[in-house]
N, C-alpha and C positions, 0 to 999 in steps of 0.2 A: 149349660156356664158360655158366655159368648165366647167366641173361637177368635175375637182378635181378642179378649182380655186371657184365655190360655194361652196365645203366643207370646203374648208381654211376658206371662208368669212363666213358662219355659225359655224365654231368652237366656235364663241365668243359668249358667254352668253346674253352679251347687249343685242347685234345686235339679237337675238332672241326675245329676251324681246322686243325690240323696233317691230318689227317686230307682235308680237302676238298683239299688242297692236295699230298698225296701221291698222290689220286687222276687229277691229272693227269700229273704225274712222278716218279720216285724222284728224294728229295734229300737232302742231306747236313745236318749242326745249324746250320750258318751260313748255311746259307740257309732255312733254316727256321725261325732265329733273326732276322735280316732280315725275313722276313714278315711274323713276327706281332709283333715289335716286343719280342719279351722277350728276357730271357738265355740263353747257350747253355747252362746250369747245371740252367735251368728248363725248355728242351727236353729236356735228354737225360735229366731225369726222366719228363717224361711221354711220352718215348720209350721208355723203362725199361717205365713199366706196359703202355702199349699193346701191348710187345712180350714182355711175359709172358704175357699175355691172349694172343697167339696173335692178335692182331689184324693187327700188324705185322711185320716180319724184314727183316734185314738183308745187306748182302753188301759187299764192298771189295773197290773198283779197283783197278789198278796203282799207282797213288800211296796207297796204304794209306789211301786216303781211303772213310769206311764210308756209304755209300748207305743210306736208308729207303724201304720201300715198301707198301705193303697185301698183307696175305699172302693172304688168299681172300677171294672173295665174302659177303658176308653179310646175313642181311635180320631187322632186330627190328621186332617187331609189338607194340604196348602200346594195350590196351582199358581203357578209364576208361567205367565207364558207373552208372548205378543198381543194376544188379543184381553190378556184381561189379568186380572188377578184375586183369587178366592183362596176362603178360608173355611171349614166345618169342621163340627166336631158331632161324631157318633158313637152312639151307647151301645151297647150288644143288642141285636133284637130279641123279642123271646122267643120260646120253643113255638108259641103258637102263630108265627108270622107265615105268612101262605105265599112262599116260594113259589108256587103254579102261578101266581102273577107277575111273575117275572118271563116275558114273553120272548128275549134272547139270549135268558142263558138257562141251561138245564142241566143239573145236578146228578148224579147217581143219589140213590137211596135217601133223596128227599121225603120221598113218599113213605118209606119204612118208618124215616122220624119222626113226622108228623101226623101217622099213624099209634104212636107211641109204641113200634115195634122191640121187642128186648131179646137175643140171642138165648138168654140166660132166663127167661120167665116161668119157664116148665117147671125148673130146677125147685127142689123145697128148699129155702132158706136155711130150715132148721138142720139139716143132712147136710151142711155145707163143709168140706173137708180143706186139707192147707190145698189141696191137687183142684179144688173146683175155684178157692179164691188165687194158686196160680196163674188158673183159667183166664180168669177178670183179669189180671194183672196184665196178660197179653195181650186179651183181647183190647183193652182200653189202649193199651200203648201202640198195637196196630190200627186202633181208630185216630188216633193222636198222629200217627204218621201220615197218615191218610188226608188229616186235615190240612197239616202241615205242607202236604204236598198241593192240595186243592188251592189253598192262601196262595202258594208261589206262583199255579196257574192262574188264577184272578189278578193280581199283579202283573205277570204278563200278558193279559189281557186287556188289564186298564193302560198300561202304556202303548199297545197298538191301543185304543180307541182314544187316547191323545194326541197320537201320532195322525190321526184318522180325521180326528175334531181341528188341527192344527192346520190341514192343508186344503179340509173342505171351506174351514173359513178363510183363508189366504185366495181361496177356487174365485169365493163368492165375495167378500170385497175389491176382487180384481174386476170382477164383472162387473161391479157397481160404478168406478173408477169414478169416487167423489171426493175427487180433491181435497186429499189427506181426509178427509171423513167417514173411509171406507170401512174402519174400522167398527164404526158407533153406527153406521147405515147398516150394515149386515147384520149385527145384533139387533136391530129394528126389525129391520123383513123377517128375521128367524123366529123374532116374538109374535111378530103377524101371525106368521104363518101354524105359529105353535096356539095362537089362540086370543094370544091377548088383544081386546079389543079397544079401549080406551085409552086416553094417554095417560091418565092416572098409571094403568097397569103396565104401560111401556115405560112407563118413566122408574118403577121397583125393579121391573126384569132388566133393564138396560142399567140403573143406578143415574141417569144423567136427572139434569133437574126437566120440570117437565116443559120451557119456554123453547128447551135443545130439543125434545122430544118435536114438538110441534113443529117447530122448524124442518128439522128433518123429514118428518111426515107430510108435510108440504112439497118437499124438493121431491121426493121417492112418487106423490099423488104427479104432479107436473110429469114427472120423466116417465111414468104408464110404469113405472116398478111395482105400484100397489095400486089397487082402485076402491071405491065406497065399497062395503057390504053391509047393507041394510042401512038404518039410520042415523046407529051410531056403531061406526066399527071397520074394518078394512080388510081384504085380504090379497094375496099374494096373487098379483094377474098372470093371466094362465099367458104361460108363453107361444102356444102353439095356436 
C-alpha cells in the first residue's frame, strides 16, 4: 500500500484505537463500538476503510458473527527533517532474507537462523512431556526478550544514523554555498556520487522537475563541483 495513503488512513485517532484493540485479540463490531464509545455505524465505516486497505480482515464464526483482526505485520516509517520529508512502509522479510548482505550490520545468531538450526530438533516429538513444553515456552520467551532488546538497539542505531545524516547533509550544503539552493544541490551531488547518471534518474532521486535538475547540473558543472563522465553522465570532481 502507498505509504502516503496509509498515513492518511492512520491519521484518524479512532482507527488507531481500533488497531490497538485488534492487536490484542480479534473483535466483532459491538465489542469495538463499546470500547471506543462510538456508534456501530461509525465502527463499520472505519473497519471498511481498514479492510479495503488490507490492514485488517475478517472471518465469520459458527454464530455468523463477524470477527475482525489485523491482516499482517506492517512497519511505517516517517522522516521529517530540514533536508526533506519521507514516508515508507515495509512488510516483514521472509526467513530466506540474506542478512549477510548487510555490510554495516552484524547480528548474533543470523547464520544459525539462516541454516535452520533448532535447539530442539533432535528431540522426538512423540515423547514430548510437560517439562518439554515448559522448556519450549522458556526458550521462546528468551528468544522474544532477546529480539526485543535487538529492536531497541536497532532503534538507537537508527537515531544515531539519522543524526549523522543530518550533520553530513548540513556540512555538504554549507560547502556548496549555493544561494538558498544548498539543500537541492547537496541532494544532486549525493545522487551523482551514488551513480545517478541522467537527468531523469536525478529527477526521480531528488523528487524535483527535470528543468530544475538541469539548472542545478549546469551550475555545479560551471563551479567545478561535478564533471562529465563519459558521453552521458557526471561524477563528483576529485578534490585532490
